[in-house]
C-alpha positions in Angstrom: 0.0 0.0 0.0 1.4 3.4 -1.0 2.5 5.7 1.8 0.7 9.1 1.5 3.1 11.9 2.3 1.8 14.4 4.8 3.6 17.7 4.0 2.9 21.5 4.0 1.1 21.0 0.7 -1.6 18.9 2.4 -2.5 21.8 4.7 -4.9 24.2 3.1 -5.8 27.4 4.7 -9.3 28.6 3.9 -9.9 32.3 3.9 -12.9 33.6 5.9 -15.3 33.6 2.9 -14.5 30.0 1.9 -14.7 28.8 5.5 -18.2 30.3 6.0 -19.5 29.0 2.7 -18.1 25.6 3.3 -19.4 25.3 6.8 -22.4 27.7 7.0 -23.9 25.6 9.8 -21.2 26.7 12.2 -22.2 30.3 11.7 -26.0 30.4 11.2 -27.3 27.0 12.3 -29.3 25.1 9.7 -29.9 26.2 6.1 -33.5 25.4 5.3 -35.9 27.0 2.7 -37.7 29.5 4.9 -40.5 27.2 6.1 -39.0 27.1 9.6 -38.5 30.1 11.9 -34.9 29.1 12.6 -33.9 28.7 8.9 -30.7 30.4 7.8 -32.4 33.2 5.8 -34.0 34.6 9.0 -30.6 34.3 10.9 -29.1 36.5 8.1 -31.7 39.1 8.6 -31.2 38.9 12.3 -27.5 39.4 12.2 -27.9 42.6 10.2 -30.7 43.8 12.5 -28.7 43.1 15.7 -26.3 45.9 14.6 -29.1 48.3 14.2 -30.5 47.4 17.6 -27.1 48.0 19.2 -27.2 51.6 17.7 -30.7 52.1 19.2 -29.5 50.9 22.6 -26.6 53.4 22.4 -29.2 56.1 21.9 -28.6 56.6 18.1 -31.7 56.3 15.9 -35.2 55.3 16.9 -36.5 53.9 13.6 -35.4 50.9 11.5 -36.8 50.4 8.0 -36.9 46.9 6.5 -38.1 45.7 3.2 -38.2 42.2 1.7 -39.2 42.1 -1.9 -38.4 39.3 -4.4 -35.9 38.0 -1.9 -34.0 41.3 -1.8 -33.6 42.2 1.9 -32.9 45.8 2.9 -32.3 47.0 6.4 -31.7 50.8 7.1 -31.0 52.3 10.5 -30.6 56.0 11.4 -27.7 55.4 13.9 -24.3 56.9 13.7 -23.2 55.2 10.5 -20.1 53.0 10.2 -16.9 55.1 10.3 -16.3 55.8 6.6 -12.7 54.5 6.5 -13.8 51.1 7.9 -16.9 50.3 5.9 -15.3 47.6 3.8 -13.4 46.1 6.8 -16.4 45.9 9.1 -18.3 43.6 6.7 -15.4 41.6 5.2 -12.6 41.3 7.7 -12.8 38.8 10.6 -12.4 40.2 14.1 -13.2 43.8 13.0 -16.0 45.7 14.6 -16.8 48.4 17.2 -18.0 45.8 19.7 -14.5 44.8 20.8 -14.3 48.1 22.6 -16.3 46.9 25.6 -16.9 50.4 26.9 -19.1 51.2 23.9 -21.0 47.9 23.8 -21.1 46.4 27.4 -24.3 44.4 26.9 -24.3 44.1 23.2 -26.1 41.3 21.2 -23.5 40.2 18.6 -20.1 40.2 20.3 -18.2 37.8 18.0 -17.9 40.2 15.0 -18.9 37.4 12.6 -22.5 38.4 11.9 -22.4 40.7 8.9 -19.4 38.9 7.5 -21.4 35.6 7.4 -24.3 37.5 5.7 -21.9 38.9 3.1 -20.2 35.5 2.4 -23.6 33.7 2.0 -25.1 36.3 -0.4 -24.9 36.7 -4.1 -25.4 40.4 -3.7 -24.4 42.4 -0.6 -24.3 46.2 -0.5 -23.5 48.4 2.5 -24.0 52.1 2.5 -22.8 54.3 5.4 -23.8 58.0 5.7 -22.2 60.3 8.3 -20.8 63.8 8.4 -22.7 64.5 5.2 -20.6 62.0 3.3 -21.7 58.6 1.8 -19.5 55.6 1.4 -20.8 52.5 -0.5 -19.3 49.0 -1.1 -20.8 46.1 -3.0 -19.8 42.4 -2.7 -20.6 39.0 -4.4 -20.2 36.0 -2.2 -18.0 38.0 0.1 -15.7 39.3 -2.7 -15.5 43.1 -3.1 -17.0 44.0 -6.5 -17.0 47.8 -6.3 -16.6 50.6 -3.8 -17.5 54.2 -4.1 -17.0 57.4 -2.1 -16.9 59.0 0.3 -19.1 61.5 -1.7 -21.1 64.5 -0.5 -24.7 63.5 0.5 -27.9 65.0 1.9 -29.0 61.5 3.2 -29.7 61.2 6.9 -26.9 59.5 8.8 -27.0 55.8 9.4 -26.3 52.5 7.7 -28.2 50.6 5.0 -27.4 46.9 4.2 -29.1 45.1 1.3 -28.5 41.5 0.4 -29.8 38.5 -1.6 -29.2 35.1 0.1 -27.3 32.8 -2.3 -29.6 30.2 -3.9 -26.7 27.7 -4.1 -26.7 27.6 -0.3 -30.4 28.3 0.5 -32.2 26.2 -2.1 -35.6 27.4 -3.4 -36.1 29.6 -0.3 -38.9 32.0 0.4 -39.2 34.5 3.3 -42.5 34.1 5.2 -43.8 37.3 6.5 -45.3 35.6 9.6 -41.8 34.6 10.8 -40.3 38.0 10.0 -43.1 39.8 11.8 -42.8 37.6 14.9 -39.0 38.3 15.1 -39.6 42.1 14.7 -42.3 42.0 17.5 -39.7 40.5 19.9 -37.3 43.2 19.0 -39.8 46.0 19.8 -41.0 44.3 23.0 -37.4 44.2 24.2 -36.7 47.8 23.1 -39.6 50.0 24.1 -39.6 53.2 22.1 -38.1 51.6 19.0 -40.1 51.7 15.8 -39.5 49.1 13.1 -41.2 49.6 9.7 -41.5 46.4 7.7 -42.8 46.6 4.1 -44.8 49.7 5.3 -46.2 48.1 8.5 -45.2 49.6 11.8 -44.1 47.7 14.9 -43.8 49.5 18.2 -44.2 48.7 21.9 -44.5 51.0 24.9 -44.8 48.4 27.7 -42.2 45.7 26.7 -42.8 42.2 27.9 -46.3 43.1 29.2 -47.3 43.8 25.6 -45.7 40.5 24.6 -48.0 38.5 26.9 -51.1 40.6 26.1 -50.6 40.5 22.4 -50.2 36.7 22.3 -53.0 35.8 24.7 -56.7 36.7 24.8 -57.7 38.7 27.9 -60.5 36.2 28.5 -57.9 33.4 29.0 -55.8 35.3 31.5 -56.5 34.4 35.1 -55.3 37.8 36.3 -53.8 41.0 34.8 -50.1 40.7 33.8 -47.7 41.2 36.6 -44.9 43.4 35.1 -41.7 43.9 37.0 -38.6 45.9 35.9 -35.1 46.3 37.4 -31.8 47.6 36.1 -30.9 44.6 34.0 -34.0 42.5 34.3 -37.6 42.6 33.2 -40.3 40.0 34.0 -43.9 39.5 33.0 -46.2 36.8 34.5 -49.8 35.6 34.3 -51.5 32.2 34.4 -53.8 30.8 31.7 -57.3 29.6 32.5 -57.3 26.8 29.9 -53.6 25.9 29.1 -52.1 22.9 30.8 -48.4 23.5 30.2 -45.9 26.1 31.3 -44.9 28.8 28.7 -41.7 30.9 28.9 -40.4 33.5 26.5 -36.8 34.2 27.6 -34.2 36.7 26.3 -30.6 37.6 27.0 -29.2 40.9 25.7 -32.1 41.1 23.2 -31.5 37.5 22.0 -34.5 35.2 22.0 -33.2 32.1 23.9 -35.7 29.6 22.5 -34.1 26.8 24.4 -33.9 28.6 27.7 -30.7 28.2 29.7 -29.4 29.3 33.1 -31.6 32.4 33.3 -34.8 30.5 32.5 -34.1 27.8 35.0 -33.3 30.4 37.7 -36.6 32.2 36.9 -38.7 29.0 37.2 -37.1 28.2 40.5 -37.5 31.8 41.8 -41.2 32.0 41.0 -41.9 28.7 42.8 -39.8 29.7 45.9 -41.3 33.2 46.2 -44.9 32.0 45.9 -44.3 29.3 48.5 -42.8 31.9 50.9 -45.7 34.3 50.2 -48.4 31.8 51.1 -46.3 30.1 53.7 -47.3 26.7 52.2 -44.9 24.1 50.8 -46.7 23.8 47.4 -45.2 21.6 44.7 -43.3 23.6 42.1 -45.2 22.0 39.3 -48.6 23.0 40.8 -47.4 26.6 41.2 -46.1 26.8 37.6 -48.9 24.8 35.9 -50.5 27.1 33.2 -48.0 29.9 33.8 -47.4 32.2 30.8 -44.4 34.4 31.3 -41.4 36.2 29.9 -38.0 37.2 31.3 -35.3 39.4 29.7 -31.9 40.0 31.3 -28.7 41.8 30.3 -25.4 40.1 31.0 -21.9 41.2 30.3 -20.1 38.9 27.8 -22.8 36.2 27.8 -21.7 32.6 27.0 -24.2 30.7 24.8 -24.3 27.0 24.1 -24.4 27.3 20.4 -23.5 29.8 17.6 -27.2 30.7 17.0 -27.5 31.7 20.7 -30.6 29.8 21.6 -29.5 28.7 25.0 -27.7 30.7 27.7 -24.8 28.9 29.4 -23.4 31.8 31.5 -23.7 31.5 35.2 -22.3 35.1 35.9 -24.0 38.4 35.3 -20.6 40.1 34.8 -19.1 43.2 36.5 -19.9 43.5 40.2 -23.1 41.5 39.9 -23.6 38.1 41.6 -24.4 35.0 39.6 -27.4 34.9 37.2 -29.2 32.6 39.6 -28.7 34.8 42.7 -29.5 38.0 40.8 -32.8 36.6 39.4 -33.8 34.9 42.7 -33.2 38.2 44.7 -35.1 40.3 42.1 -38.1 38.0 41.8 -38.1 37.2 45.6 -38.5 40.9 46.4 -40.5 42.3 43.6 -43.1 39.5 43.1 -43.6 39.3 46.9 -44.3 43.0 47.0 -46.7 42.8 44.1 -48.7 40.0 45.6 -49.0 41.9 49.0 -50.2 45.0 47.1 -52.7 43.0 44.9 -54.7 40.7 47.1 -57.2 39.9 44.3 -54.4 38.5 42.1 -52.9 36.6 45.1 -56.3 35.0 45.8 -56.9 33.9 42.2 -53.4 32.5 42.0 -53.8 30.5 45.2 -57.1 29.0 44.0 -55.4 28.0 40.7 -52.5 26.3 42.6 -54.9 24.3 44.8 -56.9 23.2 41.7 -53.6 22.1 40.1 -52.8 20.2 43.3 -56.1 18.3 43.2 -55.7 17.4 39.5 -52.2 16.2 40.1 -53.2 13.9 43.0 -56.1 12.5 40.9 -53.5 11.8 38.1 -50.7 10.5 40.2 -51.8 6.8 40.2 -52.5 6.8 36.5 -49.4 8.7 35.6 -47.2 6.1 37.3 -48.9 3.3 35.4 -48.6 5.2 32.2 -44.9 5.9 32.8 -44.2 2.2 33.5 -46.1 1.3 30.4 -44.2 3.8 28.3 -40.9 2.5 29.7 -41.8 -1.1 28.8 -43.0 0.0 25.4 -39.9 2.0 24.6 -37.8 -1.1 25.1 -39.5 -2.7 22.2 -41.5 0.3 20.9 -42.4 -0.5 17.3 -44.2 2.9 17.1 -41.0 4.9 17.4 -38.0 4.4 15.2 -35.6 6.9 16.6 -32.8 8.9 15.1 -29.3 9.5 16.4 -29.2 13.3 16.7 -31.6 15.2 19.0 -32.5 18.9 19.6 -30.8 18.8 23.1 -27.4 17.8 21.6 -26.2 21.4 21.8 -22.7 20.7 20.4 -24.1 18.9 17.3 -24.6 21.3 14.4 -27.3 19.0 12.9 -29.5 19.2 16.0 -31.8 21.8 14.3 -32.5 19.2 11.6 -33.8 16.6 14.1 -37.3 15.6 12.9 -40.1 13.3 14.0 -42.5 12.2 11.3 -45.9 11.1 12.7 -47.4 8.8 10.2 -50.6 6.6 9.9 -50.6 2.9 9.0 -47.8 0.5 8.3 -47.4 1.1 4.6 -46.7 4.9 4.9 -44.5 4.3 8.0 -42.6 1.6 6.1 -41.8 4.0 3.1 -40.6 6.8 5.4 -38.6 4.5 7.7 -36.8 2.9 4.7 -36.0 6.2 3.0 -35.3 8.5 6.0 -31.9 9.8 7.2 -31.3 7.7 10.3 -29.1 10.5 11.8 -31.7 13.2 12.0 -35.1 11.7 11.1 -37.3 9.6 13.4 -40.7 8.0 12.7 -43.7 7.5 15.0 -46.5 5.3 13.7 -50.1 5.8 14.5 -52.5 2.9 14.6 -55.5 4.4 12.7 -57.2 7.5 13.8 -56.2 9.0 17.1 -58.8 9.9 19.8 -60.5 13.3 19.6 -59.1 14.9 22.8 -61.2 18.1 22.5 -62.5 19.2 26.0 -60.8 16.3 27.7 -58.6 16.6 30.8 -54.9 15.7 30.9 -55.9 12.3 32.3 -56.6 11.2 28.7 -53.0 11.7 27.7 -51.9 9.0 30.2 -54.9 6.7 29.7 -54.6 6.7 25.9 -51.6 4.5 25.0 -51.0 6.3 21.7 -50.9 9.8 23.2 -48.9 8.6 26.2 -46.2 7.1 23.9 -46.2 10.2 21.6 -45.7 12.4 24.7 -42.9 10.1 25.8 -41.2 10.1 22.4 -41.3 13.9 22.3 -40.2 14.1 25.9 -42.4 17.1 26.6 -44.3 16.0 29.7 -42.3 18.0 32.2 -41.1 20.9 30.0 -40.7 22.1 26.4 -37.0 22.7 27.2 -36.6 18.9 26.9 -38.2 18.6 23.5 -36.2 16.0 21.5 -37.0 17.0 17.9 -36.9 20.5 16.4 -39.4 19.6 13.7 -42.5 17.6 14.5 -44.1 16.7 11.1 -47.5 15.2 10.5 -47.3 13.0 7.5 -50.7 11.8 6.5 -52.4 11.0 3.1 -53.8 14.0 1.2 -57.5 12.8 1.4 -60.4 13.3 3.8 -59.2 10.7 6.3 -55.7 12.2 6.2 -57.1 15.6 6.8 -59.1 14.3 9.8 -56.1 12.7 11.4 -54.2 16.0 11.0 -57.0 17.9 12.8 -57.1 15.3 15.6 -53.3 15.6 16.1 -53.4 19.4 15.9 -56.2 19.3 18.5 -54.1 17.1 20.8 -51.2 19.6 20.6 -53.4 22.7 20.9 -55.1 21.2 24.0 -52.1 20.0 25.9 -48.9 21.3 24.4 -49.8 24.6 22.6 -46.2 25.9 22.8 -45.1 23.2 20.3 -47.2 25.2 17.8 -46.5 28.7 19.3 -42.8 28.1 19.0 -43.1 26.8 15.4 -42.2 23.2 15.8 -45.3 21.6 14.2 -45.5 21.1 10.4 -47.5 19.2 7.8 -45.5 17.3 5.2 -46.4 18.2 1.7 -46.3 15.1 -0.6 -46.7 15.0 -4.3 -50.1 14.3 -5.8 -48.7 13.3 -9.2 -45.7 11.8 -10.9 -45.3 12.9 -14.5 -42.5 11.2 -16.5 -41.1 10.3 -19.9 -38.1 8.2 -20.6 -35.7 11.0 -19.8 -37.1 12.9 -16.9 -39.5 12.5 -13.9 -41.3 15.5 -12.3 -43.2 15.3 -9.0 -46.2 17.6 -8.8 -47.8 19.0 -5.7 -50.7 20.7 -7.3 -52.9 20.7 -10.5 -50.9 23.8 -11.8 -47.6 21.9 -11.4 -49.1 18.9 -13.2 -50.1 21.1 -16.1 -46.7 22.7 -16.3 -45.0 19.3 -16.2 -47.1 17.9 -19.0 -46.3 20.9 -21.1 -42.5 20.7 -20.3 -42.2 16.9 -21.1 -44.3 17.2 -24.4 -45.5 14.1 -26.2 -47.5 11.8 -24.1 -45.9 11.5 -20.7 -47.0 8.9 -18.2 -49.1 10.4 -15.3 -49.5 8.6 -12.0 -51.8 9.9 -9.3 -50.7 9.0 -5.8 -53.7 8.2 -3.6 -51.7 7.5 -0.4 -48.2 7.7 1.0 -48.0 3.9 1.0 -48.1 3.9 -2.8 -44.9 5.9 -3.0 -41.8 3.6 -3.0 -39.0 4.2 -0.5 -36.7 5.1 -3.4 -39.0 7.8 -4.4 -39.9 8.9 -0.9 -36.3 9.9 -0.1 -36.8 12.8 -2.6 -39.7 14.2 -0.6 -38.1 14.0 2.9 -34.5 14.9 1.8 -33.1 18.2 0.5 -36.3 18.9 -1.4 -38.7 18.4 1.5 -41.7 20.7 1.5 -43.1 21.6 4.9 -46.1 23.7 5.7 -45.9 25.2 9.2 -48.9 25.0 11.5 -49.4 28.5 12.7 -51.9 30.0 15.2 -54.1 32.8 13.9 -53.5 35.8 16.1 -57.1 36.8 15.9 -58.3 33.5 17.4 -57.7 32.2 20.9 -56.8 28.5 21.3 -60.2 27.9 22.9 -62.0 29.4 19.8 -59.8 27.4 17.4 -60.5 24.1 19.2 -64.2 24.9 19.4 -64.3 25.5 15.7 -62.3 22.5 14.6 -63.5 20.0 17.2 -66.6 21.3 18.9 -70.2 20.6 18.0 -70.4 22.9 15.0 -70.2 20.0 12.5 -71.6 21.8 9.4 -69.0 24.6 9.7 -66.2 22.1 10.1 -67.4 20.0 7.2 -67.5 23.1 5.0 -63.9 24.0 6.1 -62.6 20.5 5.3 -64.4 20.3 2.0 -63.1 23.8 1.0 -59.5 22.9 2.0 -59.8 19.6 0.1 -61.4 21.2 -2.9 -58.3 20.7 -5.0 -58.1 17.1 -3.9 -61.7 16.3 -4.8 -61.3 18.1 -8.2 -58.3 16.0 -8.9 -60.1 12.8 -8.0 -62.8 13.7 -10.4 -60.3 14.5 -13.1 -58.8 11.1 -12.8 
């Protein structure tokens, strides 16, 4: 066997652009096509926005203008503008940026100086314009390479920075920005920065009351047990209420303006502080789970030089606040202990409602305790030889694994569909959970049913969400059912289950519907899969002659070889989103209540295309 020489020639040094383009996951998490809120195209927007937010925090500029049109993204702030001599360096040289001067940006969002460089490297077009001292400097790039630079020239433009970019389609395949995700991100920015106005495609976003607005905008007043408790300190802000209908705990947590979707040290400390303070206030040793059941809350803290557990900053790892402050845990405990206790003393009506809620939770827990133990034992036994779950290797909690955001659980019906997906899936990141026929309609039922019903109990165990959403094992939970009336019904039953017992799975954008092709159109040279009647017509036109047309009536009819196309790089996912105009209670009443004619009409209208296609064939 030939000896391979290992010399200097073998060592290749990548420049910053090549490194980012070769390993984009290290910088922006997963890539995706825009169907998920944590897909790369939204992280690109966020990285640019974070710089504008830092300007606002420094007291420079109160408005940010954003436009997204035909995948061209423009972000304009009215801050101080990048120093004109450094415009090119700031967006194209690693370790260049104002935030290394910690006096200027003590509690800044993006401290690693990588943000805009990553956006630049991953865009086919990237343009930065800086206006200050009545001068304008412009630089334009392609995939991180400087194409042209102009100025400084005289200008009458208001000072500030404008960044425009087009994400590279080679890296982000067939992507599309979804306004719902962008709007949600912008709302978080304004909640965390009261007084800031963001204008997105002409629509204004603004908040005067911070986290209080966050809870009130996301929940109907009728569902809140008591008015939002809103507490603010020097580097901390907290908002708390309890839901009348929701079973689970819900937390929105932030560090230095960063939405920490996976919580971390600050969120754990907050959960602990709420339980301890309320126990002390009532002088009763209530169970923490009874105190926190149905809580809806938000916490934002500012930390010097925060340490996150991943590049996309979704989980705080820091234990220290920085400076002269104590640990994160002590700081939050002291603040909540004093302020929440004061609030409850001053608001006896709220204190009384809260105590009644805790006692009700205690009663329900005791009723459930026997059945919960049985269910857990059953789930343990089942998981040893659980045919329902075929697991994958990488999970959402594997913070060091850059593939963790791709972790997906497909929920399928019947053996044939499960078989096709199981044989064609990526065993590293894709798991399959098989349903046995139609799940139970859980509308209006108590949590007891989750433990009594074997299917729901095993699904809850597979997702690992019984105790907390922080332990969720898969980033994407995908309902994969046939595109017919029965499949639609199963979708509704599963969505009902999640809405009823685990609404944050939907609120935090983890639930999707798998789109599968309705037709295969092929000739001897090419095969095209079509997801709609329009796509079928286009395919017939493209392939000319008399191509063969197959109508897929169910997932089981699609062979594993073919199926890997639909759950691989070209996967099409439709996110399940909550309509902000409807409360969860109203949604459940509509879908699963007694208004059968309305629901039938809804299902028929949504399956109109399907039924037309059936008639055509």
